[in-house]
N, C-alpha and C positions, 0 to 999 in steps of 0.2 A: 721865322713861317709864316701865312695866312695860319687867322683864327679855325677857317676851316680844314687848316690841310691838319694844325694841332688836333679836333677835334678825333682827325681821323686817326690819328697817332695816339690819343689817347684810347680811343675805340680797339685798335687791337690788341693795346696795351692791357687790356680789360679782359680783350679772348684768352689771350694768350694766359693769364694770371686771372683769375674771375674771385679768388678769395686777396687780393692788394688791390684794396680799395683805398690804401691811402696816397693812388699820385693825383695833388694839384700845381696849380699853376705856381708860379715865382709871388704874384700878386695875391693869388688865397692863400700866400703860407701868409704872404704882408700882413693881411686881414685877420690872421686868429692870432698871427703875437704879437699884435696892439691890443687883442684881449688876456693876456697874459698881465701881473701882478707880481709884486715881492712881497714876500712872508719875512718880518721883522725878528731874528733870531733871538730881540730881547736883548741882546750887545752891543752896542755903537761902535766898538773896534773892527771886530764880524761882521755889521753888517757894511764898515766904510770896505771891508775887505770883495765882501759881494757884492758891493755897488747897493748894496739898497734893502740887500737880504734875497732869504733864498725865490726865487724866481719859479712862477707857476710854471707850467704847458713845458717842464725840460726835468731831467733826468739832472741830479748832485749828486755829488760824493765828497765825502768827508774824512780826509787821516791823519793821524801823526800821532805825536804822542799824549797823553791827558795827563 
């Protein structure tokens, strides 16, 4: 699609769902993801499983035996 056509689609979506503000392009998403960081759990082994720790900008769920 051309940039003009993409903007028309985005505007149509905003008109149909005015409360839906989360519509962004893949390029914008890529820029947002670059700002996300990893937060260490304090455990080297657990951080290795998580590939560096818990990532911001996401939801993480952990379960299992304690």
